[in-house]
N, C-alpha and C positions, 0 to 999 in steps of 0.2 A: 115602476111601482108594482107591487104585488097586488093582484085583485083580492078584495076582502074575503072571498070565499075560497081562495087558494090555501092549502095547508101550510102552516108555519112550522109545524113540528116535523122533524125528519121521520121516516117510516119507523113504525113500532113493530118489532118482531117478538119482543118479550117485555115483561115489566121493567127489566133493566134498561130499556131504551126510553122509558118515559121520563119526562122532565121532573114530574113530582117525585118519582122514586129516586132520581139522582139527587134532588135537593134534600129529600128525607135522609138518604144515605150520607150525604155530605154533613148534614146536621148531626146525625148519629155518631159518625166518626169523631167529630170534634167534641161532642158531648161526652163520649166515652173517655177521651183523653182529659177533657176539662174537669170531669167529675173527680178524678184522682188528683189533678193539679190543684184544684180549688180546695179540696178536703185537706190534703197534706200541706199545702203551702200557705193557706189562708184560713183554715178552719171554717170553711163555708161550703154549703152545697151549691150546686149550679143554680138551683132555683133561688137560693138566698142571694147569690151574686146578682141575678137578674133583677130581683126586687130592689136590692140595694142600689144598683145602677140606675134603675128607672126612677126611684125616689130622688136620687141625687140630681137627675136630669130635669125633674118636673116638680120638685118640692115647692110648696106643700102639695102633696098628692093624696087625693081621696081614694078610698078603696074601689069605688066603681070604675074610676078612670084607670087605676092600676090593673084591674081585672081586664079591661079592654086592651091595655098595652101588652100585658104579659101572656094573655091567652092561656091561663092556667085555671084548673078546676077551683071553684070558690072555696071549697073545704081545704084543699091543699094550700091555696094562697093564704087563707086565714092562719093555718098552722105555721107557714113560713114567716109571715109577718109577726106572729106572736113570738116565735123563736128569736127573731131579730130584736124585738122589743125587750124580751126577757134578758137577752145577752147584752143589752145596752147599745145596740148598733142603730136602732131606730127609735124615734120619739113619736108617740101617738097622742094627738091632742084633739079636743072637740073642735069641729070646724068653725072658722071665723064667720062665715056667712050663714051657716046652718048648724045649730047645736046638735041636730040629730045625726050629723055626719062626722066621720073621723078623718083627720088629715095626718099624713105621715111626713116626717122629715128626718134627716140624718142627725144623730147625736154627734158629739165631738169624736167619740170612738169610731162611729160609723163613717164619718167624713175622712178620718185618717186611714181607715181600712180601705175605703173606696178609692182614695188616691193611690194607694199601693197596688190594688187589684187592677185599676184602670191602666196604670203604667204597664203591668204585665199583659193586659189585654191588647194594648197597642203593639207591644213587641210580638205577641202571639199572632196578631193579624198580619204583621209583616211576614212572619214565617209562612202562614197559610197562603199568602198571595205571592210569595217569592218566585213562583214559576211563571208569573205574568209580568209583562212590562208595566211601567207606570201608567201609560195610556190605556193598556188593556185592563188594568185594575180599576182605574177610574170609570171606564166604560162598563165593566162588569157591575160595579156598585151602582152606577146610574140605572142600568137595565134592571137590576134586582129591585131597586127602589120603585121603578115603574111597575114591575110585576106585583110588588107588595101592595101598592095603591090599587091597582086593577083588581087583584084577587080579593083584597079586603072588601071592595065594593061588590064584587060578585057574591061573596059569602054573605055579606050584609043583605043584599037584595034577595037572596034565597032564605033569609030569616034565620041563618045559623050563626049570627054574630051579635 
């Protein structure tokens, strides 16, 4: 067992060696490719896809909870949601429990689009992970999930979430 004060991260000689840089670069590489694919293939921005996907997963979804999940600037999120509502992909309704709140759900058009894009996303994830064995991919996802939970708590405790 590693003592709790022992470094877990390999030595850092430059920014390129840091975990956070590697994760940010990984995300940026995939976002760059995804931006073109989602625009040309589905007439969606990457942010629109993220909102559409989260609403599909959590509907009915309030704006506050959506903000927590997507970690997007509130102004940008508002514009993204409005664009999807205007294009008939999302339905915005007064909250069932609180009339002061808005709840989002997919429209029929949104649900059909979501199904198509999710199928593409599944195939894309297979491409991204193809250099890993099945066991490595499962372990990588499990470790990433643990890091997400841990880092969400860290950021929340720092008052930045």
